[in-house]
C-alpha positions as CSV (number, residue, x, y, z in Angstrom):
1,M,64.4,108.8,143.4
2,N,65.9,111.7,145.3
3,E,66.7,115.1,143.6
4,L,70.4,114.3,143.2
5,E,69.6,111.0,141.5
6,R,67.1,112.6,139.2
7,I,69.6,115.3,138.2
8,N,72.3,112.8,137.6
9,T,70.0,110.7,135.4
10,I,69.0,113.7,133.3
11,F,72.7,114.8,132.9
12,E,73.6,111.2,131.9
13,W,70.9,111.4,129.1
14,L,72.1,114.8,128.0
15,G,75.7,113.7,128.0
16,N,74.8,111.1,125.5
17,G,72.9,113.5,123.1
18,G,69.6,112.8,124.8
19,R,69.5,109.3,123.3
20,V,68.1,106.4,125.5
21,K,66.5,103.1,124.9
22,M,63.5,101.4,126.5
23,V,64.4,98.7,129.1
24,R,61.0,97.0,128.7
25,E,57.9,97.4,126.6
26,L,55.6,100.3,127.5
27,K,52.1,101.1,126.3
28,T,50.8,104.6,126.5
29,N,47.3,105.7,127.3
30,A,47.0,106.7,123.6
31,G,47.7,103.1,122.6
32,Q,51.2,103.6,121.2
33,V,53.6,100.7,122.0
34,F,57.3,101.4,122.7
35,A,59.1,98.1,122.5
36,A,62.0,97.0,124.7
37,G,65.2,98.2,123.1
38,E,63.5,100.9,121.1
39,E,65.7,104.0,120.8
40,L,64.3,107.4,121.8
41,R,65.6,110.9,121.8
42,L,64.9,113.5,124.6
43,V,62.9,116.4,123.1
44,R,62.4,118.4,126.2
45,L,61.9,118.4,130.0
46,E,58.7,119.9,131.4
47,P,57.9,120.7,135.0
48,S,55.0,118.8,136.4
49,L,51.9,120.8,137.2
50,V,51.0,118.4,140.0
51,D,54.2,118.3,142.1
52,H,57.9,119.4,142.0
53,S,59.0,116.7,139.6
54,F,59.8,116.6,135.9
55,I,58.2,115.0,132.9
56,A,60.6,113.9,130.1
57,V,59.3,114.1,126.6
58,F,60.9,111.6,124.1
59,E,60.3,110.8,120.4
60,S,61.1,107.5,118.8
61,E,64.3,107.5,116.6
62,A,62.5,105.2,114.1
63,N,59.2,107.1,113.9
64,T,59.3,110.7,115.0
65,A,55.5,110.7,115.2
66,K,55.7,108.4,118.2
67,I,56.0,110.7,121.3
68,I,56.1,109.5,124.9
69,R,55.9,111.6,128.1
70,I,57.6,109.8,131.0
71,R,57.2,111.0,134.6
72,E,60.2,111.0,136.9
73,T,58.9,107.9,138.7
74,S,59.3,105.9,135.5
75,F,62.8,107.0,134.6
76,D,64.0,103.5,135.5
77,R,62.4,102.3,132.3
78,L,65.1,104.0,130.3
79,E,68.8,103.6,130.0
80,P,71.4,105.7,128.0
81,I,72.6,104.2,124.7
C-alpha cells in the first residue's frame, strides 16, 4: 500500500465516524478473537516506532474492553461500515 492509498483509507474511515467492520476473523497475540463482520471504532492512530507506517487502534463496538492494534499492512482486513 503506497502512502496515498494509506491516507485515502484512513480518511475513508474518518469520514464514516471511524466505524469499520472486520472482513475476516482475526486472533490477536493476546488471545482475543475478532469475528468477521464485527464492528469496530477507530480510537487513535499511532506512528510505528519501527518504520514510517501507522498503527490503527480500534475498540469493539459490542465490547469496549476488546482493543486491537492493526498495522498498515493489515488494513485490508477492514472495511468501512
